Structures are given as structure tokens and as C-alpha cells.
C-alpha positions in Angstrom: -6.0 -106.8 -9.1 -2.8 -108.9 -8.7 -2.0 -108.4 -12.4 -2.4 -104.6 -12.1 -0.2 -104.6 -9.0 2.5 -106.6 -10.8 2.4 -104.2 -13.7 2.7 -101.2 -11.4 5.7 -102.7 -9.7 7.4 -103.4 -13.0 6.7 -99.8 -14.1 8.1 -98.4 -10.8 11.3 -100.4 -11.3 11.7 -99.5 -15.0 10.9 -95.8 -14.6 14.2 -94.5 -13.2 16.2 -96.5 -15.8 14.0 -95.0 -18.6 14.5 -91.5 -17.2 18.2 -92.0 -17.0 18.3 -93.3 -20.6 16.4 -90.3 -21.9 18.8 -88.0 -20.0 21.9 -89.7 -21.4 20.5 -89.5 -24.9 19.9 -85.8 -24.8 23.2 -84.9 -23.0 25.2 -87.0 -25.5 23.2 -85.9 -28.6 25.3 -84.9 -31.6 24.9 -81.8 -33.6 22.3 -83.5 -35.8 19.8 -81.4 -33.9 21.4 -78.1 -34.9 19.0 -75.3 -35.8 18.5 -74.4 -39.5 20.5 -71.3 -40.5 17.3 -69.4 -41.4 16.1 -69.9 -37.8 19.2 -68.2 -36.4 18.9 -65.4 -39.0 15.3 -64.8 -37.9 16.4 -64.8 -34.2 19.0 -62.1 -34.9 16.6 -60.0 -37.1 13.8 -60.0 -34.6 16.2 -59.3 -31.7 17.5 -56.2 -33.5 14.0 -55.0 -34.1 12.9 -55.6 -30.5 16.0 -53.8 -29.1 15.1 -50.7 -31.0 11.4 -50.8 -30.3 11.7 -51.8 -26.6 14.4 -49.3 -25.5 12.0 -46.5 -24.3 9.7 -49.1 -22.7 12.6 -50.6 -20.9 13.5 -47.3 -19.3 10.0 -46.8 -18.1 9.9 -50.4 -16.7 13.1 -49.9 -14.7 11.7 -46.7 -13.2 8.4 -48.3 -12.4 9.9 -51.3 -10.6 12.2 -49.1 -8.6 9.4 -46.7 -7.6 7.1 -49.5 -6.4 9.3 -51.2 -3.8 12.9 -50.1 -4.3 14.0 -53.7 -5.0 16.2 -55.1 -7.7 15.1 -54.3 -11.3 16.3 -57.6 -12.7 15.6 -61.2 -11.7 18.0 -64.0 -12.4 17.1 -67.7 -12.3 19.0 -70.8 -13.4 17.2 -72.4 -16.3 17.5 -75.6 -18.4 19.0 -75.0 -21.8 19.6 -77.0 -24.9 21.0 -80.6 -24.2 20.7 -80.0 -20.5 23.1 -77.1 -20.3 22.1 -74.6 -17.6 22.2 -70.8 -17.9 21.2 -67.8 -15.9 18.0 -66.4 -17.4 17.5 -62.6 -17.0 14.1 -61.0 -16.7 12.5 -57.9 -15.3 11.5 -58.7 -11.7 7.7 -59.2 -11.4 7.5 -60.7 -7.9 8.4 -59.5 -4.4 12.2 -59.4 -3.7 13.7 -62.8 -2.7 10.6 -64.6 -3.7 12.4 -67.9 -4.5 14.1 -67.9 -1.1 11.0 -67.1 0.8 8.3 -69.1 -1.0 10.4 -71.6 -3.0 10.7 -72.0 -6.8 7.2 -72.8 -8.2 5.1 -71.6 -11.1 3.0 -68.5 -10.8 -0.7 -69.0 -10.1 -3.8 -67.0 -10.7 -4.0 -64.1 -8.1 -0.5 -65.1 -6.9 0.3 -62.9 -3.9 4.0 -62.9 -4.8 3.4 -60.8 -7.9 3.7 -57.0 -7.6 1.3 -54.5 -9.2 3.9 -53.5 -11.8 4.8 -57.2 -12.2 1.2 -58.1 -13.0 1.1 -55.5 -15.8 4.5 -56.7 -17.2 3.3 -60.3 -17.2 0.0 -59.4 -19.0 2.0 -57.7 -21.8 4.9 -60.2 -21.8 7.3 -57.3 -21.2 9.1 -59.0 -18.3 10.7 -61.2 -20.9 12.4 -58.4 -22.8 15.9 -58.9 -21.1 15.9 -62.4 -22.5 16.7 -60.9 -25.9 20.3 -61.1 -24.7 20.1 -64.9 -24.4 18.7 -65.1 -28.0 21.6 -63.0 -29.3 24.2 -65.2 -27.5 22.5 -68.4 -28.8 21.3 -69.7 -25.4 17.7 -69.2 -26.5 15.6 -68.8 -29.6 12.5 -66.8 -30.2 10.4 -70.0 -30.7 10.9 -73.3 -29.0 10.0 -75.1 -25.8 9.9 -72.7 -22.9 13.0 -72.5 -20.7 12.1 -74.0 -17.3 13.7 -73.3 -13.9 16.2 -75.7 -12.4 14.7 -77.3 -9.3 11.2 -76.0 -9.8 8.6 -78.0 -7.9 5.4 -79.1 -9.8 2.6 -81.6 -9.4 2.1 -84.6 -11.7 -1.2 -85.9 -12.8 -1.8 -87.7 -9.5 -1.0 -84.7 -7.3 2.5 -85.9 -6.4 5.2 -83.3 -5.9 8.0 -83.8 -8.4 10.7 -81.8 -10.3 10.8 -81.3 -14.1 13.9 -83.4 -14.4 12.1 -86.4 -12.8 10.0 -86.7 -16.0 11.5 -88.6 -18.9 9.6 -86.6 -21.5 11.3 -83.5 -20.1 14.7 -84.5 -21.4 13.3 -85.1 -24.9 12.3 -81.4 -25.2 15.9 -80.3 -24.5 17.0 -81.4 -27.9 16.5 -77.8 -29.2 17.1 -74.3 -27.8 14.5 -73.1 -25.4 12.2 -70.4 -26.8 10.8 -67.0 -25.7 7.5 -68.3 -27.0 6.2 -71.8 -27.8 3.5 -73.9 -29.3 2.2 -74.7 -25.8 2.3 -71.1 -24.6 0.2 -70.0 -27.5 -2.3 -72.8 -27.9 -2.7 -74.2 -24.4 -4.4 -72.6 -21.3 -1.8 -71.4 -18.8 -2.9 -74.0 -16.1 -2.5 -77.0 -18.4 -0.5 -79.9 -16.9 3.2 -80.1 -17.5 2.7 -83.4 -19.3 0.3 -81.8 -21.8 2.6 -78.9 -22.4 5.6 -81.2 -22.9 3.6 -83.2 -25.6 3.1 -79.9 -27.4 6.8 -79.2 -27.1 7.6 -82.5 -28.7 5.1 -81.7 -31.5 6.9 -78.5 -32.1 10.3 -80.3 -32.4 8.8 -82.7 -35.0 7.0 -80.0 -37.0 9.6 -77.3 -36.6 9.8 -74.9 -39.6 10.5 -71.3 -40.4 6.8 -70.7 -41.1 5.8 -72.2 -37.8 8.3 -70.0 -36.0 7.1 -66.9 -37.7 3.5 -67.7 -36.9 4.3 -68.2 -33.2 6.3 -65.0 -33.1 3.6 -62.9 -34.7 0.9 -64.4 -32.5 3.0 -63.6 -29.5 3.3 -60.0 -30.6 -0.5 -59.8 -31.0 -1.1 -61.3 -27.5 1.4 -58.9 -26.0 -0.3 -55.9 -27.8 -3.7 -57.0 -26.3 -2.1 -57.3 -22.9 -3.7 -60.6 -21.9 -1.0 -63.2 -21.5 -2.0 -63.8 -17.9 -5.8 -63.3 -18.2 -6.8 -65.1 -21.4 -8.7 -68.3 -20.8 -9.2 -69.7 -24.3 -6.8 -71.0 -26.9 -6.2 -69.0 -30.1 
């Protein structure tokens, strides 16, 4: 027992230093982590295709959101980008107005009362993400990569302790690449998986990144969106 207590104390002392070291490594990373040219070409190609295909749906979404509660059509949220750079992510609003101010910044849950009726449909089909095509075109995001996460979002670790993403050393490792509209974790893990498990999948993506993997994730995402079960599916593909 004394040995375990001693080890835990050592870990508690070393953890902040390890976290800071991970953060400094990512923030000071050189361009050795630049995306392959083909990845950028794919991003621009699929962005152009989606802009054309999604235009009529976007008009319908704008009208539906306005008719339901008269609130803002778009939702902006500060997100973590590549190498710790922050950007204002743009999405179609799926929750009640001023949700972050009233309920705090936290992940959506099953049967979440913050989500509107139109919002639930948009989330099931992944259509709330359409405005983020802008971020792909500007280079802040990619179609495939670790999901962009909200700055200051509150989560629970494996022991039920309330923490922020940036308090996790492994979080900074995943910021070596551009955040993605879809990811390995999004496709292959249940929605309620722990952040630690999702982050391990993100690091796996970074190690195995290839044009074929990106294309597979993009096509699988289109298929899930077509089925309309992003929020309701329980099993992995």
C-alpha cells in the first residue's frame, strides 16, 4: 500500500510537467507534419462537390431553423485547431439559442433536452456540419482527421473527475494535424466512448494516415449520412 501511495504521489507531481512538455512540443512543431499535397487536393475536390450538392439542402435547413424557434441559423464555437491554433467553427445551430451560456459547454448526450427537433434531424444526417466546408477550403480543417474539439469543454475522465481536454497530455499529441470533419474515432467507435479511447484512435490515424484511409473515411461518412443514423447507431461499422 505504501509503495502504491508513493507511486501515485510521483505521478501526481510528474503529470503537470508531462502535460506542459506535450503542449510545448506541439506548439513549437516544425512543418515536418505538413499534409501531403494529395490530401489538400482531395479536400478541395470534395468541398467543391459538396457545395454544389448541398446548396438546395442548405436553403431548406435555414428556413427550418428559423421557422422552429426564430433563433440564429448558425452557431459559432471556438475550437482547437492544428498545433493549438484556435478558430471559430461555424455550424448550423442544432440546440436551443444561447445553449453554451445557459447550460455550459459540454458534449451532447442521448435524449439531450438542449437539442431542437430540427437539430436532431440535422445531427442524425450530419447536415449540421455543412458550413464547416468553409474551414476546409481555408485550410483550418480537413475532411479527415481528429475531430475539432471545443475550447473549454468540460468532460469526465475515466475516474469520473471533471476535467478539460487541454488537461490531458494525449490531447496535445492529436493537434499535430488539421482537425477533420470526420475521423477514425467517429466512424469506428460508439458515440459514448471515453475521450481517452477516442484520442488513441486519433493517434492511430496520425500514424497510419494515407490517401486511401482518408477516402475510406469520407465515403463511409457519406454512407452514414445517407442512412441518417449518426446519432442513433449503436454498433461500429
